[in-house]
RODO-2510 file (C-alpha; in nm, 4 decimals, decimal comma):
residues 114
     n   res          X          Y          Z
     1     n    -2,7129    24,8346     5,8993
     2     l    -3,0406    24,6328     5,9662
     3     k    -2,9533    24,3072     6,1014
     4     i    -3,2368    24,0591     6,0423
     5     l    -3,3580    23,6671     6,1869
     6     i    -3,6249    23,5139     5,9991
     7     c    -3,7182    23,2159     6,2650
     8     d    -3,8905    22,9636     6,0520
     9     d    -3,8745    22,5832     5,9251
    10     n    -3,9768    22,5997     5,5735
    11     e    -3,6929    22,6641     5,3404
    12     k    -3,9212    22,7287     5,1034
    13     k    -4,0393    23,0618     5,3133
    14     t    -3,7099    23,1796     5,4006
    15     d    -3,5628    23,1408     5,0835
    16     d    -3,8338    23,3937     4,8889
    17     m    -3,7823    23,6519     5,2106
    18     v    -3,4608    23,6049     5,1777
    19     n    -3,4528    23,6391     4,7959
    20     y    -3,6581    23,9528     4,8396
    21     f    -3,4840    24,1129     5,1041
    22     n    -3,1739    24,1298     4,8733
    23     r    -3,3582    24,1834     4,5634
    24     k    -3,4603    24,5298     4,6773
    25     y    -3,1753    24,6067     4,9173
    26     k    -2,9055    24,5566     4,8203
    27     y    -2,7085    24,6968     5,0327
    28     g    -2,6194    24,7582     5,4385
    29     i    -2,8457    24,4426     5,5115
    30     d    -2,8133    24,1205     5,6937
    31     i    -3,0119    23,8346     5,7308
    32     d    -2,9737    23,5061     5,8926
    33     v    -3,2009    23,2055     5,9243
    34     g    -3,2472    22,9793     6,2261
    35     e    -3,4607    22,6832     6,1321
    36     n    -3,5242    22,5472     6,4786
    37     i    -3,5833    22,6918     6,8584
    38     e    -3,2317    22,5542     6,9267
    39     n    -3,0591    22,7463     6,6183
    40     c    -3,2693    23,0554     6,6517
    41     i    -3,1241    23,0775     7,0200
    42     d    -2,7491    23,0250     6,9458
    43     l    -2,7620    23,2945     6,7003
    44     i    -2,9446    23,5006     6,9282
    45     d    -2,6963    23,4740     7,1170
    46     r    -2,4133    23,5665     6,9002
    47     n    -2,5568    23,8628     6,6664
    48     q    -2,7892    24,2080     6,8253
    49     y    -3,0556    24,1690     6,5333
    50     n    -3,3319    24,4834     6,4435
    51     l    -3,5686    24,3179     6,3101
    52     f    -3,7204    23,9142     6,3787
    53     f    -3,9605    23,7060     6,1384
    54     i    -4,0727    23,4760     6,4081
    55     d    -4,3016    23,1521     6,2363
    56     l    -4,5213    23,0541     6,6006
    57     n    -4,4942    22,6688     6,5144
    58     m    -4,0928    22,5606     6,4847
    59     e    -3,9112    22,2616     6,5536
    60     d    -3,7548    22,1593     6,8880
    61     t    -3,4784    21,9344     6,6953
    62     l    -3,4230    21,8514     7,1484
    63     h    -3,6916    21,6097     7,1583
    64     g    -3,7909    21,6253     6,7520
    65     t    -4,0964    21,7356     6,7877
    66     f    -4,3205    22,0453     6,6728
    67     k    -4,4354    22,3274     6,9468
    68     d    -4,7045    22,5394     6,9005
    69     d    -4,5350    22,7859     7,1153
    70     a    -4,2082    22,8164     7,0080
    71     g    -4,1943    23,1416     6,8190
    72     f    -4,3308    23,2288     7,2046
    73     q    -4,0205    23,0970     7,3386
    74     i    -3,8247    23,2703     7,0924
    75     i    -4,0070    23,6139     7,1696
    76     e    -3,9396    23,5895     7,5771
    77     y    -3,5620    23,4663     7,5399
    78     i    -3,4851    23,7952     7,2760
    79     k    -3,7344    24,0436     7,5647
    80     e    -3,5061    23,8851     7,8447
    81     r    -3,1756    23,9218     7,6894
    82     y    -3,2014    24,2560     7,4082
    83     s    -3,1742    24,6364     7,5792
    84     h    -3,1574    24,7746     7,2737
    85     e    -3,4913    24,8982     7,0162
    86     y    -3,5943    24,5918     6,7877
    87     e    -3,8754    24,5133     6,6281
    88     i    -4,0609    24,1200     6,5404
    89     i    -4,3838    23,9978     6,3365
    90     i    -4,5393    23,7091     6,3622
    91     l    -4,5828    23,4034     6,1091
    92     t    -4,8229    23,1791     6,0898
    93     n    -5,0623    22,9821     5,8914
    94     r    -5,2046    22,7874     6,1785
    95     t    -5,6055    22,9599     6,2672
    96     k    -5,6066    22,7308     6,6036
    97     l    -5,3009    22,9610     6,6939
    98     k    -5,4029    23,2594     6,5919
    99     e    -5,7272    23,1496     6,8252
   100     k    -5,5252    22,9883     7,1090
   101     f    -5,2479    23,3088     7,1179
   102     k    -5,5087    23,5439     7,0367
   103     d    -5,4103    23,8199     7,3168
   104     e    -5,0285    23,7369     7,2451
   105     i    -5,0292    23,7671     6,8816
   106     e    -5,2385    24,1170     6,9423
   107     k    -4,8817    24,2381     7,1089
   108     y    -4,7442    24,2268     6,8175
   109     y    -4,7720    24,3121     6,4067
   110     f    -4,8799    23,9641     6,2711
   111     i    -4,8969    23,7829     5,9198
   112     d    -5,0935    23,5228     5,7849
   113     y    -4,9740    23,3502     5,5042
   114     t    -5,2547    23,1093     5,4745
***
């Protein structure tokens, strides 16, 4: 089974992604959605995912702010805890973030949804 975690605080985008995968792959796929840093980390702790879609700019609910590097915080958390194979796809629509994290982004597959 393919286990996917979508880390994105945009409900429309996550709904669209979940609907796409559910239509395309009717069996053998499990999808979870984390809408903020804390929720994503909790899901990572409780599951073994094979594929991650991670938005760079997500809400930090503990502090009530948005963090430019939230996606990279989640990626570092995954790297520290996972020893099995997984893929990460970075999502963002903010040009400034793409420029700011250019070197990091080049290490992963990148989708610009502007």
